[in-house]
One Martini backbone bead per residue (centre of mass of N, CA, C, O) as a GRO file, in nm:
protein
  303
    1MET     BB    1   7.609   9.404  13.027
    2ARG     BB    2   7.310   9.245  12.924
    3VAL     BB    3   7.164   9.042  13.180
    4LEU     BB    4   7.027   8.716  13.190
    5VAL     BB    5   6.855   8.482  13.407
    6ALA     BB    6   6.823   8.118  13.402
    7ALA     BB    7   6.636   7.991  13.680
    8THR     BB    8   6.558   7.786  13.991
    9ALA     BB    9   6.778   7.721  14.175
   10LYS     BB   10   6.990   7.810  14.448
   11VAL     BB   11   7.265   7.787  14.283
   12ALA     BB   12   7.215   8.090  14.144
   13ILE     BB   13   7.253   8.305  14.369
   14PRO     BB   14   7.568   8.379  14.362
   15THR     BB   15   7.536   8.501  14.072
   16LEU     BB   16   7.325   8.714  14.139
   17GLU     BB   17   7.490   8.861  14.349
   18TRP     BB   18   7.721   8.938  14.165
   19LEU     BB   19   7.561   9.093  13.940
   20LYS     BB   20   7.433   9.311  14.122
   21GLN     BB   21   7.745   9.436  14.190
   22SER     BB   22   7.816   9.470  13.908
   23GLU     BB   23   7.877   9.629  13.594
   24HIS     BB   24   7.631   9.485  13.516
   25GLU     BB   25   7.305   9.431  13.374
   26LEU     BB   26   7.034   9.315  13.548
   27LEU     BB   27   6.733   9.245  13.400
   28GLY     BB   28   6.673   8.944  13.513
   29ILE     BB   29   6.445   8.667  13.564
   30VAL     BB   30   6.412   8.335  13.451
   31THR     BB   31   6.141   8.111  13.539
   32THR     BB   32   5.938   7.907  13.671
   33PRO     BB   33   5.643   7.840  13.738
   34ASP     BB   34   5.427   7.806  13.965
   35SER     BB   35   5.389   7.544  14.213
   36ARG     BB   36   5.254   7.257  14.354
   37THR     BB   37   5.346   7.158  14.688
   38GLY     BB   38   5.329   6.909  14.881
   39ARG     BB   39   5.067   6.798  15.066
   40GLY     BB   40   4.897   7.085  15.034
   41LYS     BB   41   4.938   7.214  14.757
   42ILE     BB   42   5.118   7.467  14.751
   43LEU     BB   43   5.178   7.763  14.615
   44SER     BB   44   5.500   7.802  14.464
   45GLN     BB   45   5.815   7.939  14.431
   46SER     BB   46   6.112   7.977  14.340
   47SER     BB   47   6.410   8.056  14.468
   48VAL     BB   48   6.471   8.293  14.256
   49ALA     BB   49   6.200   8.439  14.290
   50LYS     BB   50   6.239   8.509  14.586
   51TRP     BB   51   6.498   8.668  14.550
   52ALA     BB   52   6.380   8.884  14.352
   53GLU     BB   53   6.171   8.993  14.550
   54ASP     BB   54   6.379   9.077  14.779
   55ASN     BB   55   6.556   9.252  14.525
   56GLN     BB   56   6.386   9.391  14.307
   57ILE     BB   57   6.360   9.180  14.071
   58VAL     BB   58   6.279   9.067  13.772
   59ALA     BB   59   6.028   8.808  13.721
   60LEU     BB   60   5.995   8.553  13.482
   61LYS     BB   61   5.715   8.308  13.375
   62PRO     BB   62   5.723   8.133  13.124
   63ASN     BB   63   5.500   7.893  12.928
   64THR     BB   64   5.542   7.966  12.647
   65HIS     BB   65   5.716   8.016  12.361
   66ASP     BB   66   5.643   8.311  12.320
   67GLU     BB   67   5.718   8.399  12.609
   68MET     BB   68   6.016   8.313  12.583
   69ARG     BB   69   6.097   8.499  12.355
   70LYS     BB   70   6.028   8.769  12.500
   71ALA     BB   71   6.222   8.729  12.743
   72PHE     BB   72   6.502   8.692  12.550
   73GLU     BB   73   6.501   8.965  12.451
   74ASN     BB   74   6.734   9.212  12.451
   75THR     BB   75   7.018   9.062  12.481
   76ASP     BB   76   7.347   8.972  12.531
   77VAL     BB   77   7.311   8.758  12.777
   78VAL     BB   78   7.254   8.416  12.898
   79ILE     BB   79   7.228   8.269  13.217
   80ALA     BB   80   7.233   7.924  13.289
   81ILE     BB   81   7.093   7.763  13.604
   82ALA     BB   82   6.904   7.522  13.664
   83TYR     BB   83   6.626   7.558  13.488
   84GLY     BB   84   6.471   7.291  13.339
   85ARG     BB   85   6.464   7.382  13.025
   86ILE     BB   86   6.410   7.364  12.692
   87LEU     BB   87   6.599   7.511  12.430
   88GLN     BB   88   6.550   7.645  12.141
   89LYS     BB   89   6.698   7.757  11.856
   90ASP     BB   90   6.549   8.042  11.842
   91ILE     BB   91   6.627   8.121  12.134
   92LEU     BB   92   6.941   8.087  12.126
   93ALA     BB   93   6.958   8.340  11.905
   94LEU     BB   94   6.881   8.604  12.060
   95PRO     BB   95   7.132   8.661  12.191
   96LYS     BB   96   7.419   8.814  12.107
   97TYR     BB   97   7.602   8.572  12.285
   98GLY     BB   98   7.404   8.392  12.405
   99PHE     BB   99   7.421   8.096  12.593
  100LEU     BB  100   7.500   8.024  12.927
  101ASN     BB  101   7.656   7.753  13.124
  102LEU     BB  102   7.642   7.618  13.454
  103HIS     BB  103   7.835   7.335  13.518
  104PHE     BB  104   7.888   7.053  13.758
  105SER     BB  105   8.150   6.987  13.570
  106LEU     BB  106   8.408   6.827  13.374
  107LEU     BB  107   8.385   6.857  13.069
  108PRO     BB  108   8.245   6.564  12.931
  109SER     BB  109   8.181   6.499  13.214
  110TYR     BB  110   7.868   6.465  13.325
  111ARG     BB  111   7.627   6.472  13.149
  112GLY     BB  112   7.346   6.642  13.288
  113ALA     BB  113   7.128   6.659  13.584
  114ALA     BB  114   7.353   6.478  13.795
  115PRO     BB  115   7.673   6.532  13.843
  116VAL     BB  116   7.725   6.528  14.158
  117GLN     BB  117   7.578   6.262  14.234
  118ARG     BB  118   7.738   6.078  14.043
  119ALA     BB  119   8.024   6.141  14.149
  120LEU     BB  120   7.976   6.039  14.438
  121LEU     BB  121   7.875   5.754  14.367
  122ASN     BB  122   8.171   5.700  14.219
  123GLY     BB  123   8.401   5.821  14.407
  124GLU     BB  124   8.497   6.092  14.350
  125LYS     BB  125   8.766   6.338  14.406
  126LYS     BB  126   8.697   6.504  14.140
  127THR     BB  127   8.582   6.818  14.009
  128GLY     BB  128   8.360   7.088  13.876
  129ILE     BB  129   8.352   7.354  13.636
  130SER     BB  130   8.142   7.475  13.358
  131ILE     BB  131   8.159   7.725  13.098
  132PHE     BB  132   7.914   7.734  12.835
  133LYS     BB  133   7.788   7.714  12.513
  134ILE     BB  134   7.490   7.672  12.403
  135ASP     BB  135   7.332   7.407  12.236
  136GLU     BB  136   7.121   7.162  12.109
  137SER     BB  137   7.262   6.985  12.298
  138LEU     BB  138   7.382   6.797  12.573
  139ASP     BB  139   7.641   6.948  12.700
  140THR     BB  140   7.831   7.036  12.413
  141GLY     BB  141   7.948   7.298  12.425
  142PRO     BB  142   8.163   7.538  12.422
  143ILE     BB  143   8.442   7.636  12.625
  144TYR     BB  144   8.555   7.894  12.841
  145LEU     BB  145   8.551   7.753  13.146
  146GLN     BB  146   8.757   7.580  13.401
  147LYS     BB  147   8.721   7.424  13.734
  148SER     BB  148   8.858   7.264  13.997
  149TYR     BB  149   8.767   7.011  14.263
  150GLU     BB  150   8.799   6.896  14.584
  151ILE     BB  151   8.654   6.635  14.743
  152PRO     BB  152   8.528   6.587  15.031
  153VAL     BB  153   8.497   6.301  15.196
  154ASN     BB  154   8.196   6.392  15.353
  155ALA     BB  155   8.051   6.514  15.123
  156THR     BB  156   7.771   6.634  14.995
  157SER     BB  157   7.585   6.749  14.747
  158GLU     BB  158   7.520   7.012  14.888
  159ASP     BB  159   7.808   7.098  14.955
  160VAL     BB  160   7.924   7.093  14.662
  161LEU     BB  161   7.724   7.293  14.535
  162LYS     BB  162   7.793   7.532  14.707
  163ASP     BB  163   8.083   7.560  14.614
  164LEU     BB  164   8.042   7.563  14.306
  165SER     BB  165   7.855   7.815  14.298
  166GLU     BB  166   8.083   8.004  14.391
  167ILE     BB  167   8.291   7.949  14.170
  168GLY     BB  168   8.111   8.029  13.935
  169ALA     BB  169   8.049   8.325  14.014
  170GLN     BB  170   8.355   8.413  14.002
  171SER     BB  171   8.396   8.332  13.683
  172PHE     BB  172   8.220   8.534  13.519
  173HIS     BB  173   8.405   8.774  13.498
  174LYS     BB  174   8.601   8.651  13.282
  175VAL     BB  175   8.404   8.556  13.069
  176LEU     BB  176   8.277   8.840  13.002
  177ILE     BB  177   8.541   8.964  12.909
  178ASP     BB  178   8.610   8.766  12.685
  179ILE     BB  179   8.358   8.825  12.515
  180GLU     BB  180   8.410   9.128  12.474
  181ASN     BB  181   8.708   9.048  12.335
  182GLY     BB  182   8.637   8.791  12.133
  183ASP     BB  183   8.655   8.527  12.264
  184GLN     BB  184   8.667   8.178  12.208
  185PRO     BB  185   8.547   7.883  12.243
  186LYS     BB  186   8.609   7.544  12.322
  187ALA     BB  187   8.593   7.246  12.215
  188GLN     BB  188   8.497   6.949  12.298
  189THR     BB  189   8.595   6.654  12.373
  190SER     BB  190   8.552   6.302  12.275
  191GLU     BB  191   8.670   6.233  12.547
  192ASN     BB  192   8.539   6.119  12.841
  193VAL     BB  193   8.237   6.049  12.803
  194THR     BB  194   7.974   6.123  13.034
  195PHE     BB  195   7.674   6.051  13.236
  196ALA     BB  196   7.388   6.234  13.425
  197PRO     BB  197   7.121   6.123  13.518
  198LYS     BB  198   6.846   6.122  13.666
  199ILE     BB  199   6.720   6.064  13.966
  200THR     BB  200   6.589   5.794  14.148
  201LYS     BB  201   6.438   5.656  14.418
  202GLU     BB  202   6.535   5.365  14.387
  203GLU     BB  203   6.846   5.433  14.381
  204ALA     BB  204   6.828   5.533  14.699
  205ARG     BB  205   6.833   5.257  14.784
  206ILE     BB  206   6.961   5.045  15.032
  207ASP     BB  207   7.220   4.803  14.987
  208TRP     BB  208   7.360   4.604  15.233
  209ALA     BB  209   7.526   4.410  15.030
  210LYS     BB  210   7.709   4.626  15.004
  211PRO     BB  211   7.968   4.816  15.039
  212ALA     BB  212   8.041   5.062  15.261
  213GLN     BB  213   8.151   5.276  15.053
  214PHE     BB  214   7.909   5.274  14.870
  215ILE     BB  215   7.702   5.370  15.081
  216HIS     BB  216   7.846   5.632  15.157
  217ASN     BB  217   7.817   5.756  14.869
  218LEU     BB  218   7.510   5.739  14.851
  219VAL     BB  219   7.440   5.924  15.084
  220ARG     BB  220   7.592   6.170  14.984
  221ALA     BB  221   7.452   6.196  14.705
  222PHE     BB  222   7.133   6.187  14.840
  223THR     BB  223   7.209   6.450  15.004
  224PRO     BB  224   6.886   6.550  15.038
  225SER     BB  225   6.839   6.452  14.728
  226PRO     BB  226   6.601   6.210  14.781
  227GLY     BB  227   6.723   6.018  14.973
  228ALA     BB  228   6.836   5.782  15.154
  229TRP     BB  229   6.696   5.449  15.182
  230THR     BB  230   6.497   5.245  15.412
  231THR     BB  231   6.376   4.965  15.610
  232MET     BB  232   6.148   4.913  15.897
  233ASN     BB  233   5.875   4.747  15.937
  234GLU     BB  234   5.777   4.903  15.659
  235ASN     BB  235   5.944   5.162  15.729
  236ILE     BB  236   6.066   5.457  15.626
  237ILE     BB  237   6.421   5.541  15.620
  238LYS     BB  238   6.626   5.796  15.633
  239VAL     BB  239   6.977   5.847  15.532
  240SER     BB  240   7.218   6.124  15.611
  241GLN     BB  241   7.449   5.966  15.796
  242VAL     BB  242   7.771   5.806  15.758
  243ILE     BB  243   8.034   5.586  15.885
  244PRO     BB  244   8.308   5.436  15.829
  245THR     BB  245   8.451   5.118  15.925
  246THR     BB  246   8.659   4.842  16.067
  247LYS     BB  247   8.438   4.678  16.155
  248PRO     BB  248   8.357   4.373  16.180
  249ILE     BB  249   8.161   4.120  16.056
  250THR     BB  250   7.884   3.904  16.216
  251LEU     BB  251   7.643   3.975  16.029
  252THR     BB  252   7.399   4.028  15.827
  253PRO     BB  253   7.289   4.227  15.601
  254GLY     BB  254   7.135   4.504  15.792
  255THR     BB  255   7.221   4.444  16.062
  256ILE     BB  256   7.199   4.542  16.396
  257GLU     BB  257   7.418   4.724  16.624
  258VAL     BB  258   7.410   4.807  16.969
  259GLN     BB  259   7.633   5.068  17.125
  260ASP     BB  260   7.617   5.308  17.331
  261ARG     BB  261   7.407   5.469  17.139
  262ARG     BB  262   7.501   5.308  16.890
  263LEU     BB  263   7.484   5.245  16.528
  264PHE     BB  264   7.524   4.941  16.342
  265ALA     BB  265   7.570   4.834  16.006
  266THR     BB  266   7.564   4.580  15.792
  267THR     BB  267   7.770   4.470  15.536
  268SER     BB  268   7.984   4.302  15.317
  269ASP     BB  269   8.256   4.406  15.498
  270PHE     BB  270   8.147   4.641  15.690
  271CYS     BB  271   8.069   4.873  15.929
  272LEU     BB  272   7.822   5.109  15.979
  273GLU     BB  273   7.776   5.423  16.104
  274VAL     BB  274   7.485   5.574  16.221
  275ILE     BB  275   7.393   5.916  16.267
  276ARG     BB  276   7.157   6.009  16.059
  277ILE     BB  277   6.799   6.048  16.049
  278ILE     BB  278   6.452   5.998  15.888
  279PRO     BB  279   6.180   5.929  15.998
  280ALA     BB  280   5.865   5.871  15.948
  281GLY     BB  281   5.724   6.192  15.991
  282LYS     BB  282   6.007   6.320  16.048
  283LYS     BB  283   6.285   6.467  16.153
  284GLU     BB  284   6.593   6.510  16.178
  285MET     BB  285   6.818   6.280  16.356
  286LEU     BB  286   6.981   6.149  16.590
  287VAL     BB  287   7.035   5.823  16.673
  288SER     BB  288   7.057   5.863  16.984
  289ASP     BB  289   6.763   5.982  16.998
  290TRP     BB  290   6.604   5.753  16.860
  291LEU     BB  291   6.689   5.527  17.073
  292ASN     BB  292   6.524   5.657  17.307
  293GLY     BB  293   6.221   5.628  17.133
  294THR     BB  294   6.295   5.321  17.056
  295ARG     BB  295   6.274   4.970  16.962
  296VAL     BB  296   6.607   4.904  16.934
  297SER     BB  297   6.814   4.620  16.851
  298THR     BB  298   7.010   4.379  16.839
  299GLY     BB  299   6.897   4.217  16.524
  300ASP     BB  300   6.790   4.411  16.379
  301LYS     BB  301   6.653   4.530  16.051
  302PHE     BB  302   6.744   4.632  15.745
  303GLU     BB  303   6.572   4.634  15.407
   0.00000   0.00000   0.00000
């Protein structure tokens, strides 16, 4: 098959690696135009554009509707993975077999931009991948294949996305064979439909008056992006790893207890041990190292 991939994020790279060595013809990659990022507003390309450059694969970066039409012409199928752009009806009709999407949930659960983050935030123990044919609505198209995945207890969204992207890449072999054989995808059920809207920075703020398990899930869901955060003395601190404990609470929510270079934060029910943080303007570090260089003691408070 003549396959084009529409993608922006690094979760598409395992599928690109598989296509590159498969019997299919990888025509190229369609990705978003270069953008200015970071404090220095440096012009940078997407993760998949960098991969294409390193692997001598054509990378197209259409900006207008006409440019997008031209990019998607003369293809058998387009695989979209975290592309991040709305595809109009006339464009969806261009490939011989349409557009496929690798979505990181068991549809129709968690339709939307942040399925893994929302699943972790809700404390789900299982998720999975769905490969479906894109239609004009949000993640509603008929499904070719689904695979389930047990979420490890302490896994972050980055960990889960890495695993799911590998599972998805391996799954395209069967899906493309099925399409060539004329197999038709199955319509999604109308039951158990849930949504996974984009994450906001304010959602990632830690409310220490919540239960310990809820905060643990929040930290896992928002690591590494946008990063669960709190404040101390009006300085933002990102929290990238915590461990629930059965240590009883004796202080008000958010209050810190320091014991033998370990830091415990009070929640509504138990104490959480904070393992890794990112202080304002610094890189991620172990709390034990942070305690060596800062004046934090029992009774101080996260806000």
